[in-house]
C-alpha positions in Angstrom: -8.7 5.9 15.3 -11.1 6.3 12.4 -11.6 3.2 10.4 -10.5 3.5 6.8 -12.6 1.4 4.4 -11.1 2.2 1.0 -8.1 4.2 -0.2 -7.6 5.0 -3.8 -4.2 6.3 -4.8 -1.9 6.2 -7.8 1.1 4.0 -8.5 3.1 4.4 -11.7 0.3 6.5 -13.3 -2.4 3.9 -12.5 -5.1 3.8 -9.9 -4.9 1.2 -7.1 -7.7 0.5 -4.7 -6.7 -0.7 -1.3 -9.4 -2.3 0.8 -8.8 -1.9 4.5 -10.5 -4.1 7.2 -10.1 -4.4 10.9 -6.7 -6.2 10.5 -5.3 -3.7 8.1 -4.9 -4.2 4.3 -7.0 -7.1 3.2 -7.2 -6.8 -0.5 -5.6 -4.9 -3.4 -7.0 -4.4 -6.9 -4.8 -3.7 -9.9 -5.7 -1.8 -13.0 -4.1 -2.8 -16.3 -0.3 -3.4 -16.7 -0.5 -5.9 -13.8 2.9 -7.3 -14.5 4.8 -3.9 -14.3 4.7 -3.9 -10.5 3.2 -5.7 -7.6 1.6 -4.4 -4.4 1.4 -6.6 -1.4 0.3 -6.7 2.3 2.6 -5.5 5.0 5.3 -7.9 6.2 4.2 -9.9 9.3 7.2 -8.4 11.2 5.9 -4.9 10.4 2.3 -5.6 11.5 2.5 -3.0 14.3 3.7 -0.3 11.9 0.7 -0.8 9.5 2.8 -0.1 6.5 1.9 -1.2 3.0 4.8 -1.8 0.6 5.0 -1.8 -3.2 7.7 -3.2 -5.4 8.5 -1.6 -8.7 11.4 -3.1 -10.7 12.8 -4.8 -7.6 12.9 -1.5 -5.6 11.0 -1.7 -2.3 9.0 1.5 -1.6 7.0 2.5 1.5 3.8 3.9 0.0 1.2 4.2 2.8 0.9 4.3 6.5 -2.6 3.1 7.3 -2.4 4.5 10.8 -1.9 8.1 9.6 -3.6 8.7 6.2 -2.4 12.3 6.2 1.2 11.1 5.9 0.7 9.3 2.6 4.3 9.3 1.3 6.5 7.4 -1.1 10.2 7.0 -0.5 13.0 4.4 -1.0 13.5 2.0 1.9 17.2 1.2 2.4 
């Protein structure tokens, strides 16, 4: 698998830079309006799935699968 070093994508109209290391997502940078949402590392239980979650207005959304960059998607998690 090709190592991904940096992914830049858009959340709520703003750029978010996701730094990816050997153990997956290691750092996330926010741009303005920091308090309008939060982005955080995958849950420990989901470590094998390599999924990054974001939370906007208390709705959890799956926003990126690090193992498969071509499947960058955003959908509600029930």
